[in-house]
C-alpha positions as CSV (number, residue, x, y, z in Angstrom):
1,X,-6.9,-1.9,6.3
2,X,-4.4,0.9,6.3
3,X,-2.5,1.7,3.1
4,X,1.0,3.1,3.3
5,X,1.9,4.9,0.1
6,X,5.2,3.8,-1.5
7,X,6.6,6.5,-3.6
8,X,10.3,5.7,-3.2
9,X,10.7,8.2,-0.3
10,X,11.9,5.8,2.4
11,X,10.9,5.4,6.1
12,X,8.0,3.1,5.1
13,X,9.2,0.0,7.0
14,X,9.4,1.9,10.3
15,X,5.8,3.1,9.9
16,X,4.6,-0.4,9.0
17,X,6.5,-1.8,12.0
18,X,4.9,0.6,14.4
19,X,1.4,-0.3,13.0
20,X,2.2,-4.0,13.3
21,X,3.2,-3.4,16.9
22,X,-0.2,-1.8,17.5
23,X,-1.9,-4.8,15.9
24,X,-3.2,-2.8,13.0
25,X,-3.3,-4.4,9.5
26,X,-1.4,-2.4,6.9
27,X,0.2,-2.8,3.5
28,X,2.9,-0.8,1.8
29,X,2.1,-0.3,-1.9
30,X,2.4,2.0,-4.9
31,X,-0.7,0.5,-6.5
32,X,-3.4,3.3,-6.8
33,X,-6.2,0.8,-7.3
34,X,-5.3,-1.2,-4.2
35,X,-4.9,2.0,-2.2
36,X,-8.3,3.1,-3.3
37,X,-9.8,0.0,-1.5
38,X,-8.2,0.8,1.9
39,X,-10.0,2.5,4.7
40,X,-7.2,4.8,5.7
41,X,-4.1,6.2,4.1
42,X,-0.7,7.0,5.6
43,X,1.6,9.2,3.5
44,X,5.1,9.1,5.1
45,X,8.5,9.9,3.6
46,X,12.0,11.4,3.9
47,X,14.0,12.9,1.1
48,X,13.6,15.8,-1.3
49,X,10.4,17.4,-2.5
50,X,11.3,17.6,-6.2
51,X,12.1,13.9,-6.5
52,X,9.0,13.0,-4.4
53,X,6.7,14.8,-6.7
54,X,8.3,13.2,-9.8
55,X,7.7,9.8,-8.2
56,X,4.1,10.6,-7.2
57,X,3.2,11.8,-10.7
58,X,4.8,8.8,-12.4
59,X,2.3,6.5,-10.7
60,X,-0.6,9.1,-10.7
61,X,-0.5,9.0,-7.0
62,X,-0.7,12.8,-6.9
63,X,-4.1,12.8,-8.5
64,X,-5.2,9.9,-6.2
65,X,-4.1,11.7,-3.0
66,X,-6.1,14.7,-3.9
67,X,-9.1,12.4,-4.5
68,X,-8.8,10.5,-1.3
69,X,-8.7,13.7,0.8
70,X,-11.6,15.2,-1.2
71,X,-13.8,12.2,-0.7
72,X,-13.2,12.1,3.1
73,X,-10.8,9.2,3.5
74,X,-8.8,9.6,6.8
75,X,-5.3,10.5,5.7
76,X,-2.1,11.0,7.7
77,X,0.9,12.8,6.3
78,X,4.3,12.3,8.0
79,X,7.5,14.5,7.4
80,X,8.0,14.8,3.7
81,X,4.5,13.5,3.2
82,X,3.3,16.5,5.2
83,X,5.5,19.0,3.1
84,X,4.3,17.9,-0.3
85,X,0.6,18.3,0.5
86,X,1.2,22.1,0.4
87,X,1.1,24.3,-2.7
88,X,4.9,24.8,-3.0
89,X,8.2,23.9,-1.4
90,X,11.3,26.1,-1.4
91,X,13.2,22.8,-1.7
92,X,14.0,22.4,-5.4
93,X,11.5,25.2,-6.0
94,X,8.8,22.5,-6.3
95,X,5.2,22.8,-7.2
96,X,3.5,20.3,-4.8
97,X,0.0,18.8,-4.4
98,X,-1.8,21.9,-3.4
99,X,-4.1,20.2,-0.9
100,X,-3.2,22.6,1.9
101,X,-2.9,26.4,1.1
102,X,0.6,27.6,1.9
103,X,4.2,26.8,1.4
104,X,7.1,24.9,2.9
105,X,10.1,27.1,3.9
106,X,13.7,26.4,4.7
107,X,15.0,27.2,8.2
108,X,17.2,30.3,8.1
109,X,20.9,29.6,8.5
110,X,21.3,32.1,11.4
111,X,18.9,30.6,13.9
112,X,19.9,30.8,17.5
113,X,18.7,29.2,20.7
114,X,17.7,31.2,23.8
115,X,21.3,31.3,25.0
116,X,22.5,32.9,21.7
117,X,24.1,29.8,20.3
118,X,23.7,29.0,16.6
119,X,21.4,26.1,15.8
120,X,22.3,23.4,13.3
121,X,20.3,22.8,10.2
122,X,18.9,20.2,9.6
123,X,16.9,20.2,12.9
124,X,17.5,16.7,14.3
125,X,16.3,15.6,17.7
126,X,13.4,15.8,20.2
127,X,11.1,18.7,20.6
128,X,8.0,19.6,22.5
129,X,4.9,20.2,20.5
130,X,2.1,22.4,21.8
131,X,-1.4,21.3,20.8
132,X,-3.6,24.4,21.5
133,X,-6.9,22.8,20.6
134,X,-8.5,19.4,21.1
135,X,-8.4,16.8,18.2
136,X,-9.1,13.1,18.3
137,X,-5.8,12.1,16.7
138,X,-3.8,14.0,19.4
139,X,-6.0,12.9,22.4
140,X,-4.4,11.4,25.4
141,X,-0.9,12.8,25.0
142,X,1.2,13.7,28.0
143,X,1.5,17.5,28.3
144,X,5.3,17.2,28.4
145,X,5.6,14.8,25.4
146,X,8.4,15.2,23.0
147,X,8.6,14.1,19.4
148,X,11.4,13.2,17.0
149,X,12.2,15.6,14.2
150,X,14.6,15.4,11.2
151,X,14.1,18.3,8.8
152,X,15.5,21.4,7.1
153,X,12.2,22.7,5.9
154,X,9.0,23.4,7.8
155,X,5.3,23.9,6.8
156,X,3.9,27.4,6.7
157,X,0.1,27.3,6.2
158,X,-1.5,30.3,4.6
159,X,-4.3,30.0,7.2
160,X,-3.3,29.3,10.8
161,X,-6.7,27.7,11.4
162,X,-5.1,24.6,9.8
163,X,-2.5,24.4,12.6
164,X,-3.1,21.9,15.4
165,X,0.5,21.8,16.7
166,X,3.3,24.3,17.2
167,X,7.0,23.7,18.0
168,X,10.1,25.9,18.3
169,X,13.5,25.7,16.8
170,X,14.9,29.2,16.9
171,X,11.5,30.2,15.5
172,X,7.9,29.1,16.1
173,X,6.9,26.7,13.4
174,X,3.9,24.6,12.4
175,X,4.5,21.0,13.6
176,X,1.1,19.5,12.8
177,X,-2.0,20.4,10.8
178,X,-5.6,19.1,10.9
179,X,-8.6,19.8,8.7
180,X,-11.6,17.6,8.3
181,X,-10.3,14.1,7.3
182,X,-6.7,15.2,6.9
183,X,-4.0,15.3,9.6
184,X,-0.3,15.7,9.0
185,X,2.8,16.0,11.2
186,X,6.3,17.3,10.6
187,X,7.8,15.0,13.2
188,X,8.0,11.2,13.1
189,X,5.4,9.5,15.3
190,X,6.8,6.1,14.4
191,X,10.1,7.1,16.0
192,X,8.7,9.0,19.0
193,X,8.1,6.3,21.5
194,X,4.9,6.0,23.5
195,X,3.4,9.4,22.5
196,X,4.0,8.8,18.8
197,X,2.4,5.3,19.1
198,X,-0.6,7.0,20.8
199,X,-1.0,9.3,17.7
200,X,-0.9,6.3,15.3
201,X,-3.3,4.3,17.5
202,X,-5.7,7.3,17.6
203,X,-5.5,7.7,13.8
204,X,-6.3,4.0,13.3
205,X,-9.6,4.5,15.2
206,X,-10.4,8.0,13.8
207,X,-13.5,8.4,11.7
208,X,-12.1,11.4,9.8
209,X,-13.6,14.4,11.5
210,X,-12.5,17.0,14.1
211,X,-15.1,16.1,16.7
212,X,-14.1,14.0,19.7
């Protein structure tokens, strides 16, 4: 069973719908004890980092998330769920979970594309992601696959060895991380068509290590 963490951050039903489409049993809940019993955890979300951390702490889900990652439970972060696993976010100047060393930074307002045109913030739309090394959760993806992004902030790991995927929006930024039993993506796999469903399907079969 896959637990989808409900911390009032939205986007939960689309993740559950994608898993149901794949035939994977899942439950959306904010009950820490119930989440403890699940084999895998998905930590999605949209919204602001400050409010997200308030909601996580109110249910002691912050402490549980650290525990689940520490004990080796396969865990997938999505969008806001990816951002708040870092130490700090520039959004609301928020102290976050501290699971991943590094911070979350806002896109500069003066970003330009290759033709010199200013780019809009938030970044909304489809982008390529380059996966420079092999990982089971990102196996079988087409080389030209694009993924759907909606964000004004991006992860900046302190150690680039955590990075499994890079993308570009006026600057090169971390689009996905992987370390031991934790993977996290800035894009929305549940809204990214076939390639996104492939990532979710891979995660559902993944045993929580970097080996193929």
